[in-house]
C-alpha positions in Angstrom: -74.1 21.6 -93.4 -72.2 22.1 -96.6 -73.0 19.8 -99.6 -70.6 19.0 -102.4 -71.0 17.0 -105.6 -69.6 13.4 -105.6 -67.4 13.3 -108.7 -69.5 13.7 -111.8 -72.5 11.8 -110.5 -74.7 14.8 -109.9 -75.3 13.5 -106.3 -74.6 15.9 -103.4 -73.0 14.6 -100.3 -72.4 16.3 -97.0 -69.0 17.7 -96.3 -68.8 15.4 -93.4 -69.2 11.6 -93.7 -70.0 9.3 -90.9 -67.2 6.7 -90.5 -68.4 3.5 -88.9 -65.3 1.4 -88.3 -65.9 1.3 -84.5 -69.4 -0.1 -84.7 -69.6 -3.4 -82.7 -66.0 -3.1 -81.5 -65.7 0.1 -79.5 -69.5 0.7 -79.3 -72.6 -1.3 -79.2 -75.4 -1.7 -81.8 -77.6 0.8 -79.8 -74.7 3.3 -79.7 -74.2 2.9 -83.4 -77.9 3.5 -84.0 -77.7 6.7 -81.8 -74.7 8.0 -83.8 -76.5 7.5 -87.1 -79.7 9.2 -85.7 -77.6 12.2 -84.6 -75.6 12.3 -87.8 -78.7 12.4 -90.0 -80.3 15.0 -87.7 -77.2 17.2 -88.2 -77.4 17.0 -92.0 -74.9 14.2 -92.7 -76.2 12.2 -95.6 -73.3 9.8 -96.3 -72.2 6.8 -94.3 -69.0 4.9 -95.0 -68.3 1.2 -94.2 -66.6 -1.8 -95.6 -67.0 -5.6 -95.5 -63.9 -5.7 -93.3 -65.2 -3.5 -90.4 -65.0 -3.2 -87.5 -61.3 -2.4 -86.8 -59.1 -4.2 -85.9 -60.1 -6.8 -88.4 -60.9 -10.2 -86.9 -62.8 -13.3 -88.2 -65.2 -13.2 -85.3 -66.3 -9.6 -85.8 -66.0 -9.2 -89.6 -69.1 -7.7 -91.1 -70.7 -6.6 -87.9 -70.5 -2.9 -88.7 -72.5 -3.3 -91.9 -75.0 -5.4 -90.0 -75.5 -2.5 -87.5 -76.1 -0.1 -90.4 -78.5 -2.6 -91.8 -80.6 -2.9 -88.7 -80.7 0.9 -88.4 -81.8 1.3 -92.0 -84.6 -1.3 -91.5 -85.8 0.1 -88.2 -85.8 3.8 -89.3 -87.0 3.1 -92.8 -84.2 5.5 -93.8 -82.6 4.1 -96.9 -83.7 7.1 -99.0 -82.0 9.5 -96.6 -78.5 8.1 -96.8 -75.8 7.8 -99.5 -74.4 4.4 -98.5 -70.8 3.7 -99.2 -69.0 0.5 -98.5 -65.9 -1.4 -99.8 -64.5 -4.8 -101.0 -61.1 -5.7 -99.7 -58.0 -5.8 -102.0 -55.2 -8.2 -102.1 -54.8 -9.6 -98.6 -53.6 -12.7 -96.7 -56.8 -12.6 -94.7 -58.8 -15.7 -95.6 -61.9 -15.4 -93.5 -63.9 -13.1 -95.7 -64.7 -15.7 -98.4 -66.8 -18.8 -98.0 -64.1 -21.1 -99.4 -61.4 -19.5 -97.1 -59.2 -18.2 -99.9 -57.1 -15.0 -99.4 -58.9 -11.9 -100.4 -58.5 -10.8 -104.0 -60.4 -8.7 -106.6 -61.4 -11.5 -109.0 -64.8 -11.3 -110.5 -66.1 -14.1 -108.3 -64.8 -12.5 -105.1 -66.2 -9.0 -106.0 -69.5 -10.6 -106.6 -69.4 -12.5 -103.3 -68.3 -9.4 -101.4 -71.1 -7.4 -102.9 -73.8 -9.9 -102.1 -72.5 -10.2 -98.5 -72.6 -6.5 -98.0 -76.1 -6.1 -99.5 -77.4 -8.9 -97.2 -75.8 -7.3 -94.1 -76.9 -3.8 -95.0 -80.4 -5.0 -95.7 -80.6 -3.1 -98.9 -81.1 -3.8 -102.6 -78.3 -1.4 -103.7 -75.1 0.3 -102.6 -74.7 3.9 -103.7 -70.9 4.0 -103.7 -68.9 0.7 -104.0 -65.2 1.1 -103.4 -62.1 -1.0 -103.8 -60.6 -0.8 -100.3 -57.0 -1.1 -101.7 -55.5 -2.4 -104.9 -55.3 -6.0 -106.1 -51.8 -5.6 -107.4 -48.9 -6.2 -105.1 -48.1 -2.9 -103.3 -46.6 -1.3 -100.3 -49.5 1.0 -99.2 -49.1 2.2 -95.6 -45.4 2.2 -94.8 -43.9 5.3 -96.5 -44.0 7.7 -99.4 -41.4 6.2 -101.7 -42.6 3.7 -104.3 -41.3 0.2 -103.9 -41.9 -2.1 -106.9 -43.3 -5.5 -106.0 -43.7 -8.2 -108.5 -46.5 -10.7 -108.7 -49.6 -11.4 -110.8 -52.8 -9.4 -110.3 -56.2 -9.2 -111.9 -56.2 -6.6 -114.7 -57.8 -3.3 -113.9 -60.0 -3.7 -117.0 -61.4 -7.0 -115.7 -62.0 -5.6 -112.2 -63.8 -2.5 -113.7 -65.8 -4.8 -116.0 -67.1 -6.7 -113.0 -68.1 -3.5 -111.3 -69.8 -2.5 -114.6 -71.9 -5.7 -114.4 -73.0 -4.8 -110.9 -74.0 -1.3 -112.0 -76.0 -2.8 -114.9 -77.7 -5.2 -112.4 -78.7 -2.3 -110.2 -76.7 -3.6 -107.2 -74.3 -0.6 -107.1 -74.7 3.0 -108.5 -71.2 4.4 -108.5 -67.6 3.2 -108.3 -64.9 4.4 -106.0 -61.3 3.6 -105.1 -59.4 3.7 -101.8 -55.7 3.8 -100.8 -54.9 4.2 -104.5 -52.0 5.9 -106.3 -52.0 8.4 -109.2 -51.0 5.7 -111.6 -53.8 3.4 -110.4 -56.5 6.2 -110.5 -55.5 7.3 -114.0 -55.4 3.7 -115.3 -59.0 3.2 -114.0 -60.1 6.4 -115.6 -58.5 5.6 -119.0 -60.0 2.1 -118.9 -63.5 3.4 -118.2 -63.2 5.8 -121.1 -61.8 3.3 -123.5 -64.1 0.4 -122.7 -67.2 2.5 -121.8 -67.2 1.2 -118.3 -68.3 3.0 -115.0 -66.2 6.1 -114.3 -64.5 6.3 -110.9 -66.4 8.9 -108.9 -64.2 9.1 -105.8 -61.0 8.1 -104.1 -60.8 7.6 -100.3 -57.2 8.1 -99.1 -55.7 9.3 -95.8 -55.4 13.1 -95.6 -54.6 15.2 -92.5 -52.2 17.7 -91.2 -49.4 15.2 -90.9 -50.1 13.3 -94.1 -50.7 15.6 -97.0 -49.2 13.2 -99.6 -52.5 13.4 -101.6 -51.4 16.9 -102.6 -48.5 15.4 -104.7 -50.0 13.9 -107.9 -53.4 13.0 -106.8 -54.8 16.5 -106.1 -54.3 17.5 -109.8 -56.1 14.5 -111.0 -58.9 15.2 -108.5 -59.2 18.7 -110.0 -58.9 17.9 -113.7 -60.8 14.7 -113.7 -63.5 15.6 -111.2 -62.8 12.7 -108.9 -63.8 13.5 -105.3 -61.5 12.9 -102.3 -63.3 11.3 -99.4 -60.6 12.0 -96.8 -60.1 9.4 -94.1 -58.2 9.7 -90.8 -58.6 13.5 -90.8 -57.6 13.4 -87.0 -54.6 11.1 -87.5 -56.3 8.3 -85.6 -57.0 10.7 -82.7 -53.5 12.1 -82.3 -54.4 15.5 -83.8 -57.0 15.9 -81.0 -54.2 16.3 -78.5 -55.6 13.5 -76.3 -52.3 11.5 -76.4 -50.1 14.5 -75.5 -47.7 14.1 -72.6 -47.8 10.3 -73.0 -51.5 10.3 -72.0 -53.4 7.1 -72.6 -57.1 7.7 -72.3 -59.1 4.6 -71.4 -61.1 3.0 -74.2 -59.1 5.0 -76.8 -57.8 3.1 -79.9 -54.3 3.2 -78.6 -55.2 1.8 -75.2 -57.4 -0.9 -76.7 -55.4 -2.0 -79.7 -52.0 -0.2 -79.9 -52.3 0.0 -83.8 -50.9 3.5 -84.2 -47.5 2.9 -85.9 -47.4 5.6 -88.5 -48.1 8.3 -86.0 -45.3 7.3 -83.6 -42.3 7.2 -85.9 -39.7 9.8 -86.9 -40.8 13.4 -86.7 -44.4 12.3 -86.3 -44.8 12.9 -82.6 -43.0 16.3 -82.8 -45.1 17.5 -85.7 -48.3 16.4 -84.0 -47.4 18.2 -80.8 -46.6 21.3 -82.8 -50.0 21.3 -84.5 -51.8 20.8 -81.1 -49.8 23.7 -79.7 -50.6 25.8 -82.7 -54.3 25.3 -82.3 -54.2 26.2 -78.7 -52.2 29.3 -79.5 -55.0 30.5 -81.6 -57.7 29.6 -79.1 -58.9 26.6 -81.1 -59.8 23.0 -80.2 -57.0 20.9 -81.9 -59.5 18.5 -83.3 -61.6 21.2 -84.8 -58.6 22.9 -86.3 -57.5 19.6 -87.9 -61.0 19.0 -89.4 -61.4 22.7 -90.4 -58.1 22.4 -92.4 -59.2 19.2 -94.3 -62.6 20.5 -95.2 -61.1 23.8 -96.4 -59.2 22.0 -99.2 -61.1 22.4 -102.5 -60.3 18.9 -103.6 -61.9 17.3 -100.5 -65.6 16.4 -100.9 -66.2 14.8 -97.5 -64.3 14.0 -94.3 -64.7 10.7 -92.5 -65.7 11.6 -88.9 -66.6 9.5 -85.8 -66.8 11.8 -82.7 -69.8 13.6 -83.9 -70.5 16.8 -82.0 -66.9 18.0 -81.9 -66.2 16.7 -85.4 -69.3 18.4 -86.9 -68.4 21.7 -85.3 -64.8 21.4 -86.6 -65.8 20.4 -90.0 -67.9 23.5 -90.4 -65.2 25.8 -89.0 -63.7 28.4 -91.3 -60.0 28.8 -90.3 -58.7 32.3 -90.2 -55.8 33.2 -92.6 -53.4 33.5 -89.7 -54.1 29.9 -88.7 -53.7 28.6 -92.2 -50.4 30.6 -92.5 -49.0 28.9 -89.4 -50.2 25.5 -90.6 -48.3 26.0 -93.9 -45.1 27.1 -92.1 -45.3 24.0 -89.8 -45.8 21.8 -92.9 -42.6 23.1 -94.4 -40.7 22.1 -91.3 -42.4 18.7 -91.0 -43.6 17.6 -94.4 -45.8 14.5 -94.3 -44.1 12.7 -91.4 -46.9 10.2 -91.0 -47.8 8.7 -94.5 
């Protein structure tokens, strides 16, 4: 297993991170425990969760993923072996996450409540990496590349970062991270931390895969120059880049079969681009999933990939792609640039 530094923290994390969003939705507590056992045995030392999981978000299942991690940590007495990352929601209409049934926001009170809830479910005294799942300011996040300005009040970034600073002082979190954030947002957090002597953002967790390389425009330079690690999520494009949906296939118990929440991968040139990458992998004698993961881990600004299907994903994450494969990937990207943002 390859290990890379998390931002400027001095902490080394594995190049592959165990994503846990299926725990207690697509798999049981026992299966979740087995996945964590296998991951640690293979050298993975970072687990990623959020107060919102499992996916799809529902009031009756919210928090169960963290609870499964918590029972595993307690049973295995393994807290010292894992870099534990979780998240607090951003601005949302969902109102079941807070005790007074208010829509989710990043006020100081809500961040405190979210942190305490995660600590209780995870059965731990501290969280290594606490991330803001998406911004508090009104934003269009998942529906395109172009910026659409939305008006509305939001909690100041300085205030949000100040609350996270208090949690660091109290020993409840060690490091701060962002997720689904923009170049402007990341730089504003970094400038605020320097100006006000508040915790520095260590990482950003955004989507990054063969059909969504939008991170490369703007954010990759910040990642290099400011030493902010990318924790890439959806490296397999919600399973599409494995090839399992090719030819209109619908595998039982797949996310598409169960939930049908696959919008960004089924629009415009997305399906054509995905089929092209799957065919490209097979042309070179590679498993499509392993090629997709090998590409993401080969990027120098990527610190860790979020993986779920462990054996195949671990092999793919450690795969060094030949130059001929990388050349074909770049040529395909020029034809189908970022069709699935």
